[in-house]
C-alpha positions as CSV (number, residue, x, y, z in Angstrom):
1,M,44.3,73.5,94.0
2,Q,45.0,74.3,90.2
3,P,46.9,77.5,89.7
4,K,45.1,79.9,87.6
5,V,48.2,80.6,85.6
6,S,51.1,78.8,84.2
7,V,54.1,80.6,83.5
8,I,56.4,79.2,81.2
9,V,60.4,80.7,81.2
10,P,62.4,79.3,78.9
11,V,66.4,79.7,80.5
12,Y,69.6,79.5,78.6
13,R,72.4,81.4,79.3
14,V,70.6,84.5,81.5
15,E,72.5,84.3,84.3
16,P,72.7,88.1,84.7
17,Y,69.5,88.5,84.2
18,L,67.2,85.2,85.6
19,A,66.9,86.5,89.0
20,R,65.2,89.8,88.0
21,C,62.3,87.8,85.6
22,V,61.8,85.3,88.2
23,E,61.5,87.8,91.3
24,S,58.9,89.7,88.9
25,L,56.8,86.6,88.8
26,L,57.0,85.6,92.7
27,G,55.7,89.2,93.0
28,Q,52.8,89.1,90.9
29,T,49.6,90.1,92.4
30,L,47.8,87.1,91.0
31,R,49.2,84.5,93.7
32,E,47.5,81.6,92.4
33,L,50.9,80.9,89.8
34,E,52.7,77.8,88.6
35,I,56.0,79.3,87.5
36,I,57.4,76.6,85.2
37,L,61.3,77.3,84.6
38,V,62.8,75.2,81.6
39,D,66.7,74.7,81.9
40,D,67.5,74.2,78.4
41,G,70.8,72.9,78.8
42,S,72.1,76.4,79.9
43,P,76.1,76.0,80.6
44,D,76.2,78.5,83.3
45,G,74.7,78.6,86.8
46,C,71.6,79.5,85.7
47,P,70.7,75.3,86.9
48,A,71.4,76.1,90.0
49,L,69.3,79.1,90.3
50,C,66.4,77.7,89.0
51,D,66.4,74.6,91.5
52,G,67.4,77.4,94.1
53,Y,63.9,78.9,92.9
54,A,62.2,76.0,93.4
55,A,63.5,74.9,96.6
56,R,62.4,78.2,98.3
57,D,58.8,78.7,96.8
58,P,56.4,75.5,96.0
59,R,54.8,77.6,93.2
60,V,57.8,76.9,90.5
61,R,58.7,74.1,89.4
62,V,61.9,73.6,87.1
63,I,62.6,71.5,84.2
64,H,66.4,70.6,82.9
65,Q,67.0,69.4,79.4
66,E,69.3,69.2,76.4
67,N,69.6,72.1,74.9
68,R,66.9,72.0,72.2
69,G,66.2,76.1,71.4
70,Q,63.6,78.5,73.0
71,G,60.6,76.9,70.8
72,F,60.8,73.6,72.2
73,A,61.0,74.1,75.6
74,R,58.1,76.5,75.7
75,N,56.9,72.9,74.3
76,A,58.0,70.9,77.3
77,G,56.4,73.9,79.5
78,L,53.3,73.3,78.2
79,D,53.3,69.7,78.5
80,I,53.4,69.8,82.1
81,A,51.3,73.0,82.7
82,T,48.1,72.8,84.8
83,G,47.0,76.3,85.0
84,A,43.6,77.3,83.7
85,Y,45.6,79.6,81.8
86,V,49.0,79.7,80.2
87,G,51.5,83.0,79.9
88,F,55.0,83.0,78.8
89,A,58.2,85.2,79.7
90,D,61.8,85.8,78.3
91,S,64.4,85.1,81.1
92,D,65.9,88.3,80.1
93,D,63.0,90.3,80.7
94,F,60.7,91.0,83.7
95,L,56.6,91.9,84.4
96,L,54.9,94.7,86.2
97,P,53.5,92.7,89.2
98,E,49.9,93.3,87.7
99,M,50.2,91.7,84.5
100,F,48.7,88.2,85.3
101,E,45.9,89.2,87.4
102,S,45.1,92.1,84.6
103,L,44.9,89.4,82.0
104,F,43.1,86.9,83.9
105,R,40.8,89.3,85.0
106,A,40.1,90.0,81.4
107,A,40.0,86.4,80.1
108,E,37.2,85.6,82.3
109,E,35.3,88.2,82.3
110,A,35.2,87.9,78.2
111,G,35.3,83.9,78.1
112,A,38.0,84.5,75.8
113,D,40.3,82.0,74.9
114,M,43.4,84.3,74.0
115,V,44.0,88.1,76.0
116,L,46.5,90.2,73.8
117,S,47.8,93.6,76.0
118,G,51.0,96.1,75.1
119,I,54.6,96.6,76.0
120,R,56.9,98.5,77.8
121,Y,60.3,98.5,75.7
122,R,63.5,99.1,77.9
123,G,66.3,100.1,76.7
124,G,67.8,101.6,73.8
125,A,66.4,100.8,70.1
126,V,70.2,99.9,68.9
127,F,72.8,100.3,71.8
128,G,70.3,99.6,74.7
129,E,70.4,102.8,76.9
130,E,68.7,101.2,79.8
131,D,66.9,104.1,81.3
132,R,64.8,104.6,78.2
133,E,61.1,103.3,78.4
134,E,59.0,103.1,75.5
135,L,54.9,102.3,76.0
136,R,53.3,100.7,73.2
137,H,49.6,100.2,74.2
138,C,48.5,97.9,71.5
139,F,44.7,98.8,72.3
140,A,43.4,102.4,73.2
141,K,40.0,100.2,74.4
142,A,39.0,96.8,74.4
143,E,38.6,94.7,71.5
144,R,37.0,91.7,70.4
145,F,37.8,89.1,68.2
146,E,34.9,86.9,67.2
147,G,33.5,85.1,64.0
148,A,35.1,85.0,60.7
149,A,35.3,88.9,60.6
150,G,36.9,88.8,64.0
151,R,39.6,86.3,62.9
152,E,40.6,88.1,60.1
153,R,41.1,91.6,61.7
154,L,43.2,89.6,64.3
155,M,45.5,87.3,61.8
156,L,46.0,90.5,59.7
157,G,46.9,92.6,63.0
158,L,49.3,89.9,64.2
159,V,51.1,90.2,60.7
160,G,51.4,93.5,59.9
161,A,49.3,96.7,59.6
162,E,48.4,99.1,57.1
163,P,50.9,102.0,55.7
164,W,49.7,104.9,57.6
165,E,50.0,103.1,61.1
166,P,52.6,104.1,63.1
167,E,53.8,100.3,63.9
168,D,54.9,97.5,61.6
169,S,52.5,94.8,63.4
170,R,49.5,96.6,64.5
171,Y,49.0,94.1,67.4
172,N,52.5,92.6,67.5
173,F,53.8,89.2,67.2
174,A,55.3,88.3,70.6
175,V,53.7,85.3,72.5
176,W,55.0,86.8,75.9
177,K,52.3,90.0,76.1
178,N,49.6,87.5,76.2
179,L,47.7,85.1,77.8
180,Y,45.7,81.6,76.3
181,R,43.6,79.0,78.3
182,R,45.2,76.0,78.3
183,A,42.2,73.7,77.2
184,F,42.0,75.4,74.0
185,L,45.6,74.8,73.2
186,E,45.4,71.2,74.2
187,E,42.3,71.1,72.3
188,R,43.6,72.6,69.2
189,H,46.7,70.5,69.6
190,I,48.9,74.4,69.2
191,R,52.4,74.0,70.0
192,F,55.6,76.2,68.9
193,L,58.3,74.9,66.0
194,S,61.7,75.8,66.5
195,E,63.2,78.7,66.2
196,R,66.4,77.0,64.5
197,E,64.1,76.6,62.1
198,W,62.3,79.7,61.3
199,I,63.3,83.1,62.6
200,S,60.1,84.2,64.8
201,E,58.6,81.2,65.8
202,D,56.1,83.9,68.0
203,V,54.3,84.6,65.0
204,L,53.5,81.0,63.6
205,F,52.2,79.6,66.8
206,L,49.9,83.0,67.0
207,L,48.6,82.7,63.6
208,D,47.6,79.3,64.7
209,V,45.9,80.3,67.9
210,A,43.9,83.0,66.1
211,S,42.6,81.0,63.2
212,H,41.1,78.5,65.3
213,C,40.3,80.8,68.3
214,P,36.3,81.4,68.5
215,Q,36.8,84.3,71.1
216,A,40.1,86.3,71.4
217,V,39.7,90.2,73.4
218,G,42.8,92.6,73.6
219,I,42.9,94.9,76.2
220,P,44.5,98.7,76.9
221,G,47.3,98.4,79.2
222,A,51.2,97.5,79.0
223,W,52.8,95.1,81.5
224,Y,55.4,92.7,79.9
225,C,58.7,94.8,79.7
226,Y,60.9,93.7,77.1
227,C,64.4,94.5,77.6
228,R,66.9,95.1,74.3
229,N,69.9,94.0,75.4
230,G,72.5,92.2,72.5
231,D,72.6,89.0,74.4
232,S,69.5,87.3,73.3
233,F,68.9,85.3,70.5
234,S,66.5,87.4,68.5
235,K,68.3,90.5,69.2
236,K,71.8,89.6,67.6
237,Y,72.7,90.5,64.5
238,R,72.7,87.7,61.6
239,A,73.8,87.9,58.3
240,D,71.0,85.9,56.7
241,R,68.3,87.5,58.7
242,F,66.3,89.1,55.6
243,A,66.8,85.4,54.0
244,R,65.2,83.6,57.1
245,Q,62.4,86.5,56.9
246,K,61.6,85.8,53.2
247,Q,61.7,82.3,54.2
248,L,58.6,82.9,57.3
249,A,56.9,85.3,55.0
250,A,56.1,82.4,52.8
251,E,54.8,80.5,55.4
252,M,53.1,82.8,56.8
253,E,51.2,83.3,53.6
254,R,50.5,79.5,53.5
255,R,48.8,80.1,56.7
256,L,46.5,83.1,56.2
257,G,45.8,81.8,53.1
258,A,43.7,78.9,54.1
259,W,41.1,81.8,55.5
260,I,41.9,85.0,54.0
261,P,41.7,85.9,50.2
262,P,45.6,87.6,48.9
263,S,44.0,90.3,47.7
264,R,43.1,91.2,51.6
265,Y,46.2,90.0,53.0
266,Q,49.2,91.0,50.9
267,L,49.3,94.5,52.1
268,Y,50.1,93.1,55.5
269,V,52.8,90.5,54.4
270,D,54.0,93.4,52.7
271,R,54.3,95.5,55.5
272,Y,56.0,93.0,57.4
273,L,59.0,92.3,54.6
274,E,59.4,96.1,54.0
275,S,60.0,96.3,57.9
276,S,62.2,93.5,58.1
277,A,64.3,94.8,55.2
278,R,64.6,98.0,57.3
279,V,65.6,96.2,60.5
280,A,68.4,93.9,58.7
281,L,69.9,97.0,57.0
282,V,70.0,99.0,60.3
283,Q,71.9,95.8,62.1
284,E,73.8,95.4,58.7
285,A,75.0,99.6,58.8
286,V,75.8,99.3,62.9
287,R,77.8,96.3,61.8
288,C,79.7,97.9,59.1
289,R,80.8,101.0,61.9
290,A,81.4,98.3,64.6
291,E,84.0,97.0,62.1
292,G,85.1,99.9,61.2
293,L,84.7,99.6,57.8
294,P,85.3,102.3,55.3
295,A,82.7,104.1,54.0
296,R,82.6,102.5,50.3
297,E,82.6,98.9,52.0
298,A,79.9,99.4,54.0
299,N,78.0,101.2,50.8
300,R,78.3,98.2,48.9
301,R,76.9,95.9,51.7
302,L,74.2,98.4,52.0
303,R,73.4,98.4,48.6
304,A,73.9,94.6,48.1
305,C,71.1,94.2,50.9
306,S,68.9,96.8,48.7
307,A,69.2,94.8,45.7
308,D,67.8,92.0,47.1
309,E,64.9,91.0,44.6
310,T,62.1,90.2,46.7
311,L,62.5,93.5,48.3
312,Q,62.5,95.4,45.3
313,T,59.6,93.5,44.2
314,V,57.7,94.5,47.4
315,L,58.7,98.0,47.1
316,R,57.6,98.1,43.3
317,R,54.0,97.9,44.6
318,Y,53.7,98.6,48.2
319,P,52.9,102.3,48.8
320,W,55.6,102.9,50.9
321,W,55.4,106.3,50.5
322,K,52.1,106.4,52.8
323,L,54.3,105.6,56.0
324,P,55.3,107.5,58.7
325,R,57.7,109.8,57.8
326,M,61.0,108.1,58.8
327,Q,59.9,104.8,57.9
328,A,58.3,106.2,54.3
329,A,62.6,107.9,53.9
330,F,64.0,104.8,55.1
331,A,61.6,102.9,52.2
332,F,62.8,105.1,49.6
333,A,66.5,104.4,50.2
334,M,65.9,101.0,50.3
335,R,64.1,101.2,46.6
336,F,66.4,103.5,45.5
337,R,69.7,101.6,47.1
338,M,71.1,104.9,48.5
339,A,73.1,103.2,50.8
340,R,74.7,106.8,52.1
341,L,71.0,108.2,53.0
342,Q,71.0,104.7,55.0
343,R,73.9,105.1,57.3
344,W,72.8,108.8,57.5
345,M,69.6,108.0,59.2
346,V,70.8,105.1,61.4
347,A,73.4,107.7,62.6
348,L,70.7,110.2,63.6
349,R,69.0,107.4,65.2
350,E,71.3,106.5,67.2
351,K,71.3,110.1,68.7
352,L,67.7,110.6,69.4
């Protein structure tokens, strides 16, 4: 019998977390699952753990391959998936039991090629307080996307948001909180690029899906538990973070420009760049403190980051004063290169 959903899980150096993730998949209320664990050349005990799960439950399939990165690991899973729909999970996260049953039911009822949902953030924003949970329901009620107007609304909401909206991306551009019709992905030959080339392969995958998707639907609810820990590839400090995010923004503009005039997408891309710079500066401030740098040197680093020409161009044209209060204050500090204010705001954030 064909599985209703194939769930693809890239696995690399996650031995402390893998059992939590796989057990949450085995415990899904939707039993007709195919769980594809892609061992991406993991050098720890993960390969043996994957094989152990495959021996224990026939729904688990394992791919062992040389390390190629998360995007290509997902592609390897897509190449062998047999489910009517496809979902994804990161191996250091976990899912609530009702997730895939809820998404599958919504897809079938709406005849949708993609179903989007919300997120449960676990852990502190900066230092990983494990018991802290934040719910983000991307949809207060069911929302359908169809036709040219729906495509534009979906693509813009994946990339960014209006200045007054509380979140930097209206619908969030993570792939793992959604469900995708596999036949649609195959017909359009949609696959992931490498995160070694792009800082977020997720958003480019989602823009490819959204730009060709006849029917998509967003639903209330948040079943995916994204765990903020310092070990994962996407959550580490990167000195080149903002440089790579500028590269990604240019590629997003190229994809958006095939369907939407710049006059309608620029505000959303600018929100992405402003928020990306904010994240990079927060990480830089935390890094400076962790290294025990004197205030003068920390201020010099932060001012150098704030002086980035692309960032200053965005802040000169973007109505950052319309952002939510704390975001607006940080944008003000970036616009006028106020390193001391940035450090104070980061310290305040860590206490909240």
